[in-house]
C-alpha positions as MATLAB code, in Angstrom:
seq = 'MSKKKQEEVLENSEQEVIEEEKVQEQEEVNEVEEEVKAEEKRDPKDERIEELESELAITKDSMLRKAAELENVRKRIQKERFQLREQVKAEALEDFLPLNDDLLRTLDASKDIEVEKNFLAGVEMVSAKFTDILTKYGVQAIDEINVPFDVNVHDALLRQPAPDEKTGSDVVLQVLERGYRMGERVIKHAKVIVSQ';
ca = [
      33.941  233.929   -8.200;
      36.242  233.579  -10.997;
      39.875  233.180  -10.611;
      40.584  236.577  -12.021;
      38.275  238.284   -9.585;
      39.812  236.372   -6.720;
      43.228  237.551   -7.800;
      42.000  241.139   -7.985;
      40.426  240.938   -4.522;
      43.576  239.364   -3.178;
      45.706  242.017   -4.831;
      43.455  244.786   -3.472;
      43.603  243.373    0.050;
      47.400  243.120   -0.136;
      47.594  246.746   -1.200;
      45.299  247.749    1.652;
      47.525  245.911    4.137;
      50.636  247.575    2.698;
      48.959  250.997    2.870;
      47.895  250.394    6.462;
      51.458  249.404    7.374;
      52.757  252.570    5.725;
      50.246  254.667    7.647;
      51.289  253.008   10.957;
      54.957  253.549   10.164;
      54.261  257.206    9.347;
      52.363  257.615   12.639;
      55.277  256.123   14.590;
      57.719  258.418   12.809;
      55.458  261.388   13.583;
      55.312  260.416   17.288;
      59.103  260.163   17.484;
      59.474  263.505   15.723;
      57.006  265.098   18.141;
      58.944  263.733   21.104;
      62.213  265.089   19.684;
      60.587  268.476   19.049;
      59.132  268.475   22.567;
      62.607  267.808   23.995;
      64.062  270.533   21.849;
      61.344  272.924   23.010;
      61.978  272.080   26.687;
      61.941  275.013   28.935;
      65.252  275.883   30.638;
      63.286  275.973   33.890;
      62.467  272.284   33.483;
      66.151  271.519   32.975;
      67.033  273.519   36.098;
      64.356  271.653   38.047;
      65.861  268.328   36.991;
      69.335  269.542   38.003;
      68.072  270.658   41.393;
      66.209  267.396   41.937;
      69.399  265.479   41.136;
      71.416  267.652   43.554;
      68.739  267.175   46.214;
      68.896  263.380   45.820;
      72.698  263.466   46.180;
      72.453  265.718   49.237;
      69.815  263.484   50.847;
      72.022  260.441   50.293;
      75.000  262.273   51.787;
      72.963  263.377   54.799;
      71.705  259.841   55.415;
      75.270  258.540   55.304;
      76.436  261.243   57.727;
      73.538  260.468   60.073;
      74.414  256.762   60.033;
      78.069  257.573   60.656;
      77.108  259.853   63.563;
      74.941  257.105   65.052;
      77.846  254.654   64.807;
      80.159  257.135   66.540;
      77.562  257.695   69.257;
      77.238  253.934   69.853;
      81.021  253.473   69.927;
      81.438  256.308   72.451;
      78.662  254.871   74.607;
      80.336  251.442   74.535;
      83.728  252.970   75.381;
      82.202  254.927   78.290;
      80.610  251.764   79.642;
      83.904  249.869   79.367;
      85.792  252.717   81.031;
      83.231  252.860   83.843;
      83.536  249.109   84.367;
      87.326  249.323   84.324;
      87.400  252.129   86.905;
      84.923  250.257   89.090;
      87.021  247.087   88.882;
      90.224  248.979   89.694;
      88.602  250.679   92.700;
      87.227  247.399   94.010;
      90.562  245.682   93.428;
      92.136  247.904   96.091;
      89.624  246.670   98.684;
      89.885  242.959   97.898;
      92.968  242.340  100.093;
      91.089  243.884  103.045;
      88.196  241.514  102.457;
      90.609  238.571  102.254;
      92.249  239.671  105.531;
      88.873  239.854  107.256;
      87.938  236.382  105.998;
      91.305  234.978  107.150;
      90.754  236.613  110.550;
      87.373  234.926  110.825;
      88.858  231.571  109.799;
      91.680  231.925  112.338;
      89.282  232.917  115.118;
      87.657  229.478  114.928;
      90.832  227.876  116.318;
      91.530  230.354  119.142;
      89.594  232.057  121.886;
      88.526  235.563  120.809;
      86.298  238.056  122.598;
      82.765  237.682  121.248;
      82.128  241.407  120.757;
      85.354  241.803  118.782;
      84.498  238.774  116.645;
      80.952  240.083  116.072;
      82.404  243.421  114.881;
      84.759  241.682  112.450;
      81.859  239.550  111.171;
      79.739  242.691  110.609;
      82.519  244.431  108.676;
      83.134  241.281  106.637;
      79.389  240.995  105.890;
      79.335  244.623  104.706;
      82.292  243.962  102.422;
      80.520  240.912  101.026;
      77.337  242.944  100.460;
      79.257  245.672   98.621;
      81.045  243.146   96.433;
      77.742  241.427   95.665;
      76.143  244.797   94.850;
      78.793  245.406   92.193;
      78.550  241.877   90.805;
      81.894  240.676   92.176;
      82.122  236.908   92.633;
      84.806  234.969   94.468;
      86.898  232.432   92.568;
      87.546  229.828   95.244;
      86.296  226.509   93.872;
      88.358  223.376   94.369;
      88.280  220.141   92.324;
      87.657  222.122   89.144;
      89.871  222.060   86.042;
      92.730  224.541   86.132;
      91.986  227.566   83.931;
      94.785  230.015   83.164;
      92.167  232.727   82.680;
      91.103  232.627   86.346;
      93.890  230.768   88.206;
      97.563  231.320   88.979;
      99.268  228.005   89.759;
     101.774  228.492   92.574;
     102.528  224.826   93.135;
     102.002  221.433   91.517;
     101.683  218.336   93.636;
     100.583  214.745   93.153;
      96.854  214.086   93.193;
      95.555  212.813   96.542;
      93.710  209.913   94.875;
      93.359  208.203   91.523;
      89.977  209.817   90.802;
      91.550  213.264   90.604;
      92.994  213.899   87.178;
      95.857  216.078   86.096;
      95.557  219.895   86.159;
      92.792  219.999   88.764;
      92.683  222.698   91.451;
      93.454  220.952   94.761;
      93.606  223.942   97.074;
      92.964  227.691   96.862;
      95.691  229.579   98.680;
      94.296  233.023   97.923;
      90.840  233.811   96.551;
      90.427  235.330   93.146;
      87.608  237.627   92.061;
      85.674  238.300   88.893;
      83.184  240.976   87.949;
      80.958  239.647   85.203;
      83.291  238.118   82.620;
      86.270  240.205   83.722;
      88.749  238.673   86.168;
      89.806  241.314   88.683;
      92.217  239.105   90.578;
      93.394  235.589   89.703;
      93.036  232.879   92.334;
      96.352  231.514   93.592;
      96.043  227.738   93.646;
      97.782  224.394   94.029;
      97.259  222.153   91.010;
      97.485  218.375   90.645;
     100.187  216.807   88.496;
];
């Protein structure tokens, strides 16, 4: 091919490309115009449907939040009821603890003196029943010696020198009056003598 013909073919192909680009641009413009016309022609019912769907989504969100809030309130009330029940139980048991201590002191004192066997057996039975009831409600005695002094469970009534060098400072040497705990809650602090 001659140079002139090549230039003509090249020129023709460039024009074809330009025309194709124009046609594509016109098609895109037509599509956009159709979309705009379709939006303009939208039915008011479709708009109302969209409004209602939006309101429904907001209402659903609000209802879910209210349901979650209600569940949180329900859990808090349940926790408060449990704590109140435990508090009432601890307060009721606290009134009986001195009786149990008196029975245990009576049994300890009876070892040193002569006591009628039937009377002693009756006191032992009553003491055993008290112990069973306290165990049933999860009450544990605080009466350990040679343990570190803990202000959360002990009341120090007296400080005295340690009996030997092995015993450190602030160690419970003697329990004067038992303490009691129910779970993690201390019902009554143990009254103790502590090393210096």
